[in-house]
Every structure is written in structure tokens, then in C-alpha cells.
N, C-alpha and C positions, 0 to 999 in steps of 0.2 A: 700293829694289827696282826693277828695270826688267824689261820684258818679255823673255822668253827665247824665241828662235825656234830650234827644234830641227831638226837635220838628220835624214836618214833613219836608221833603226836600223842600227847596224853589222852587217855580215853575220856576223861572229863570234858576236855575241849571238844573232842569229836562229837560226843553225845550232845553237848550244848549247841554246837553249830548246826547239827542235823535237825535239832528241834527248833532252833531260832536262827535260820540262815541269814536274816537281814539285821540281826542285832548289832547295835553300835558297841564299841569297846566299853564305854562307861556303863552302858546298859547291862552288859554282861557282868562287869565287876561288882555292880550294886544289886544284882539279882540274887537274893537270898532264898527265893522260893523254888527256882527252877534249876539250881545247880550252877549258876553263874559264878558265885563266889568260890565254890569248890574248884571250878575250872580255872579261875585266876590263880588260886593257890597252887594248883598242879602245874600251870604254865611257868610260874616263877621258880618253883622247885626244880623243874626239868631244865630250864634255861641255865640256872646257876650250876647245876650238876654238869651239864654238857660243856660249859665254858670254864669249869674248874674254879668258879667264883671270881672271875676277872672280867672286866668290861670288854665287850666285843670290839671296841674301837681303840681305846687307849691302853687297855690291859691293867688298869689300876684294880686293886682288890675291892670287891663289892660284896655286900651281904644285905639281904632283906632285914635281918635282925637289927642292924644298926642304921637302917634307912638310907643306904647308899646304892640301892638297886632300883632301877625302874625298867619297864618293858618298852623297848623301842620297836616301832614299826618301820622297817627299812623303806618300804614304799608307804607314804603317809596314809594313815587309816581313813583320812577324810577325802582321799582322792576318789572322785566319781568314777565308777567302773561297773557297767551293767552286768558284766560277766564274773565279777570277783568282789567279795567282801574282804578287803585287805585287813580290816580290823581283826578278823578271826582266822586269818590264814596262818597256819603253824609255821610255814616256811618263810613268813614275813616277819617273824618275831625274834628279837635278840634281847639279851640282858645287857644293859649299859649302866654306867655310873650316872650321877646327877649332872655331870658336865660342868661342875663349878657353879651351878645355879642356886645352890642353897648356902646361906651364910652359916659357917661353922668355925669353931676354934681349932681348925685343922688345916694347915696350909697345903696339905696334900690334896684336899678336896675343895678348898676354897681359898682364893687369893685376891686381894685388891690390886688393881681395879677389876671388879667382876666382869665387866663387859669385854675386857681384853683377855680374860682367862676362862671364858666359856669354851667348852670343847664338846666333842662327840655329838650326840643328837641335839643337845642344847644349842650348839653353834650351827649344826647342819640345818636346822629349821630356819634360822635367821638367814643363812646363806642361800638356801634353795627354795624355801617356801613349800607350797603344796604341788610338787611335780613328781612324776614317775622318775625316780633317780636310778633306775636300772641302766647300767652302762655309763652313768655320769659319776658314780661313786663306787669305790671298791666294796663289794659285798663279801663279808667274811665267809659266807657259806660257799662261795664259788672260788675263793682264793686258793690256788694250789698249795699243797703242803710244802712243796719244794719246786724250784729254789725260792729263797726269800727275796722279794723285790725291793727291799729298802736297805739303806745303810745309815749307820748312826755317826754323826759328827761328834767326836770325843770331846772337843772343847766346849761345845754348846748344849749337847744333849738333844740336838735337832735331828729329826728324820729327813732323809733325802732319798731320791730315786736311786736305786742300784741299777744303772742302765743295762749292764751286761746281763743281769738276771731278769729284770723286768721285761726286756724285749725278747726273751726266749719262751715266755709263757703267753697263753691266750686267755682272755676274759670274755665270757659270753656277752654279746650286746654292746661291747665297748664303743662309745660314741666318739672317741678321739682317734687320732691317726696312729698312736702307739700306746702300748700298755704303760710305758714310762710316763706319758702325759696323764693317763688315768690315775696312776699312783700319786703324781705330783698334785693333781687337783684334789684328790681325796685328802691328802695331808692338809691342804688349804681349807677345804670345805669343813673338815672336822676340827680345824685349828689345833692339830696335834703338836704343833711347835710353840704353843703358848708358854709363857714363863713358868706357870704352875707345873705343867707336865714335864717341861725340859728340866726343871730342878729335881723333880722326882726321879727322872731317868739318870741324871748326873749322880744323884746319891747312890743309886744302885750300882752304877758303873764304877764309882770311886771305891765302894765296898768290895766289889769283885776284883778291882785292880790291887787292892791291899792284900787280898787272899793270894793272888797270883804272885805278887812280889815276896810275900812271906814264904811261899813254897819254893821259890827260886833261891832265896837266901838260905833256906834249909838244905839246899842241894838235892831236892827231890827231882826225880825224873819227870820231864815235862809231859811225856805221853801218859804217865800215870796220874799226876795231879790234875791235869786238864780233863781227863775222862772222869775222875772222881767229882770234879766240879760239875760236869755235865750231868752226872747221875743225881747230884744234889739239887740242881736248879732246873733241870729240864724234864723231869718226869719222876714217877708216873703222874703225880698231881702237879699241874703247872703253877708256877709262882706268878705273882703279879709282875708286870713288865717282863714277861717271858722272852719277848723278842730282843730285849737289851742283852740278856744273858746269851741268847742264841747268837746274836751278832758278834759279841766280844769273844765268845769261845770258838768262833770261826769254823774251820774245817773239822775240828774235834766235835763240835756241836752237830754238824751235818751228818757226820759218820755215826754218832751216837743215836741221833733221831732216826736214821735209816735202820739202825740195828734193832730199835724197839718198835719198828713199824709205825712211826709217827704219821698221823693223818689228821691232825688238828685236835 
């Protein structure tokens, strides 16, 4: 998971919400007469652009064009709240993958057994139900750009808490004793260490390791080839599994991200 920096609310959503403040999400999506469908299109386009076409939780590549994108409501849209319609709140919307919930001939997005390989909002809903998850789950909008609070286990592709980093940051509304606990619970709730996602991360990691080893065998200067890898994989458009590259490239990645003003 990486920080998500959101753009301004699409005008189409703003206009629709002002005209229909109590509308349900599906009501808006299916409203062809009052601009609801146009608002939905603008939402998806803006979210995909803001996130660089990667899932807000697992960072796999997503695209509406191949039906791998859906809109996630961080706080469930069905949560009763007399003061807020979470369904149409721009700051409550994220673009996520299908979480392994759709059968596909693509092991990156679907893997048997499906119940064990659900992730992201597909698993979050099963784990939490309809509750206000603010402070219970990491919100990518509030995640600081630096330092990165997770570490990757090279042998398994699993994310774990980076205790030294996690406990130097604060997260608004954290319901746990430490940010480290919040990170650990978020990994569990989103099932980010399921076999499907771990395999994806290992494939990226192995590819990157081969590039590093080739550069070393060629006698290239480490400071040069590592920065070149940072430029290739960390910006300006973020690759899928951005955080895998970031973690493996280590201090070079952090220095590079600082140099380009990285903010999500």
C-alpha cells in the first residue's frame, strides 16, 4: 500500500451530489437522465489517474477497460450516518482491483481456492462487515509519503510491519496502541499476504534482483545503476507493486523519491 494523493472532486460528482444529496451509489450509477452515469465515469477516470492505474491497497495494475477496476468506499456506503452520505463522498472513494473475486484465466487476478485468495475490499468486507473502519484500517489517503511502514520478506513475498518506521509516524484516529498494530491488522484485514499476491510480488522481486545482479556482473557503479533503476520503476508514473521496488531499492529509493517531491 502506498499513499494516494487525490485530485479535486470531479465537477460531475459535485453537481450530482448537490442535486441529489441522498442518492444511493447504485442510484447514481444508473441515473442516465440527471448526470449520474457521467458522474460515475468521471469518478473512475479521476481515481485511476490519481493512483497511476494501480489498486489503492495491493498495488496491482487495474484498468476499467479490461474490467479490473472497481470503486471502493473506504467507509462502507451502507453505513447509516445522518450527517454524511458516504456513498457520494469524494474523499471516501478509492479505485481498487476486484480482489480475486472474479474467475479469470489470469493467476495474477484470480487463483484457486478463491476464498483464500480474496484480497483488498473483497476481503475487507468479509473481515469487517459494515462498520466505520476509520482508525481500524490504514487509509491510503492519510498514509504519510515517508517513511514507509512496511517491510518485505524476500523469501515469501509477504509484507510485515517495519517497526522502526511505523512507530515514528502518526495516523489520525488510530484505534490501536501503536501504528505498528494498525499496519499489521491492515495486512490481515486486506489479506495482502494471500498466495496470489505474494506470488505477484515475488515475480517482481526476482526480476529486479536479476537486473541488479546483471549490473554488478557488468562492473557498473552501484550508485549509478541503482538510481537508474529508481528512475525506471519509481516515477513519474508509478508501476504496479510500486512498494516492492521501493523497498528493494532501499535508501536509493528514499533519496530519489525525496528528490522528485514524492507525495503519493
